[in-house]
Every structure is written in structure tokens, then in C-alpha cells.
C-alpha positions in Angstrom: -27.3 78.0 -36.0 -28.6 78.4 -32.5 -31.9 76.4 -33.0 -31.8 72.7 -32.3 -33.8 69.7 -33.6 -34.2 66.1 -32.7 -31.9 63.6 -34.4 -34.6 62.0 -36.4 -35.4 65.4 -38.1 -31.9 65.5 -39.6 -31.5 64.6 -43.3 -27.8 63.9 -42.6 -28.6 61.3 -40.0 -31.2 59.6 -42.3 -28.8 59.6 -45.2 -26.1 58.0 -43.0 -28.5 55.4 -41.7 -29.4 54.5 -45.3 -25.7 54.0 -46.1 -25.2 51.9 -43.0 -28.2 49.7 -43.6 -27.4 49.2 -47.3 -23.9 48.3 -46.5 -24.9 45.8 -43.8 -27.5 44.2 -46.1 -25.1 44.0 -49.0 -22.3 42.4 -46.9 -24.3 39.8 -45.1 -26.4 38.4 -47.9 -28.8 37.0 -45.3 -31.8 39.0 -46.3 -31.1 39.4 -50.0 -29.5 36.9 -52.3 -26.1 38.0 -53.6 -26.7 38.6 -57.3 -25.1 41.2 -59.5 -28.4 43.0 -59.8 -28.9 43.2 -56.0 -25.3 44.4 -55.5 -25.7 47.2 -58.0 -29.0 48.2 -56.4 -27.4 48.2 -53.0 -24.5 50.3 -54.2 -26.9 52.8 -55.7 -28.9 52.9 -52.5 -25.7 53.5 -50.5 -24.6 56.3 -52.9 -28.0 58.0 -52.7 -27.8 57.7 -48.9 -24.4 59.3 -48.9 -25.7 62.1 -51.1 -28.6 62.7 -48.8 -26.3 62.9 -45.8 -24.0 65.4 -47.6 -26.9 67.5 -48.8 -28.5 67.4 -45.3 -25.3 68.6 -43.7 -24.7 71.4 -46.2 -28.3 72.8 -46.0 -28.8 72.3 -42.2 -30.2 75.3 -40.5 -30.4 73.8 -37.0 -28.1 71.7 -34.8 -29.1 68.3 -33.5 -29.6 68.5 -29.8 -32.0 68.0 -26.9 -35.2 70.1 -26.9 
């Protein structure tokens, strides 16, 4: 794994960002009303983001770094 890529080309970074954003939106309730349906959707989004991050890290062929 000697090649590098920019951070925004990483599936792991994007998956982690989805988890962080979903968690922030879910906990604030500012943007979305707190209903059971919205909470379930946000939990699903967070789970999918975590899965993307895990998949991205496992299948990575390049390191994140400066080019």
C-alpha cells in the first residue's frame, strides 16, 4: 500500500462522516423533528455509514496522504 490518495477519495472517511452527521442531526433535533420514524431513519443512516467506513477500510488499496 505505497500509493496515496486524497482524503475525500476514501470510502472510510465518507462513511465516518455520514455517521458523525447522522448522530449530530439525531441528537440536536434542530433540523429534523424528533419523531420515532425520524429516529429510526437516522439510526439506519448511521449504521449504513458505519458499514461503509468498515468496508472502505477493509478494501482500501491506497493510504490517505498528500499528493
